[in-house]
N, C-alpha and C positions, 0 to 999 in steps of 0.2 A: 575873718573866719579862722585865723591861726590857732586860736584857743578853743575851737569848736570840737567837741569830743565825739560827734556822731560820724558814721560812715556814709551818711546820706544827707542831702538837703532837698527840700521840697519848695517849689514856687509855682505861682500862677499869677496871671495878670487880671487886674480889674479894668475893664474897658467901658468908658462912658461915651455914648454917641452924642450927636448934636442935640437930640431931643431930651437928653438927660437920662435915657435908659441905661441901666448898668448890666453888664454881662461879665462873667468870669471865664477865663480860658481853662482848658483842661489842666489839672495839676501834673507837673513834671517832677520826676525824681532824678536828682543828680548823684551819681556815684562818686564820692570824694576819695575813694581808695585808689582809683586809677590815676596814676601820675606817671605816665610814660613819656617823658620828654626826650626829644631827639638831641643829639650833640653834634657839634661841628668842630673840625680841626683841619689844618692849623689856623690860628688866628694871630696875626693877619695872614691871609692866603695870598699866594703869588701865582703858582702854577696849577694848583688843584685845590679842591675843597672836599673833605671827606665827611660824609653824613653817617651817623649811626642811629638807626631808628628801631627801638624795641617795638615788638608787635605781639599781641595776644591772639590775633586771628589773621589768617591769610586774607589778602585783599589788594587794593590798588592804592598807591600814594600819588598825590599830585604835588609837584614842586613848582614854586614860582620864585623868581629872583627879581626884585624890584630895586631900581636905582634911586639915587637921592632925589631925583625930580618926580618920583612917583610912577615912572613908566616901567612897565613889565619888560625886562630885557631878555628873559628866558623862561620857558615853561617846559616841564617834563612830566611824563607819567611813567611809573615803575610798579612792578609787582612786589608785594611783600609776602614773606613767609613767616610762620610763627617763629619767634625768637628774635635775635638781634640781627638786623639787616644793615649791611655796610655798603655804601655807594660812594664811588669816587667821581667827582665832577671835574673832569680835566679840561673843560672849556673855560674855566675860571681865568686862565691866562689870557683869554681874548677880551676880558672886561677891562675897562679903564680903571686905573687906581682910584679908590674912593670908598665910600660907605654904602653898603647894600643891605637889604632885608631879604631873608629867605623864608618862605612859608612852606609848611608841610601839612597837607590836608589828607586825613584818613577818615574812616567811619567814625572815629572817636572825636573828630573836630579838627580845627586848624590851630597850629602853633607857629609863632614867628620868632626869629632870632636875627640879631644884627651881626654883620661881619664886615671886615675891611679887606680890600684887595690892595696889596702893596705893589710898588714898582718892581718889576723883575730886573735883575741886574743885567746890563748889556755887556756882552763879551767882545 
């Protein structure tokens, strides 16, 4: 859809049951102009991870951090205000070094990003 010039896309599903009867779901409109991705830094992380989440409406955000094994290692809920919201996750230093996924879920949907936790230097 990279060369698609519309601001909306429409879809519906055709469902056929075991008896061969066909039904269609309600048509859904997707707004293609909303592209509010969150950003993370620093990458790789060692002591903290900073999230920057743009938001067009106040609401709640649910964060999940998933380890390489697929296990959820941390979940959080935070409140969003209109504008750019910046959160510092300072518990990152308690995670083992490796690759993780972070999910950000708002009313607009769920987005995922991969990040690395590096070894923290020992003094």
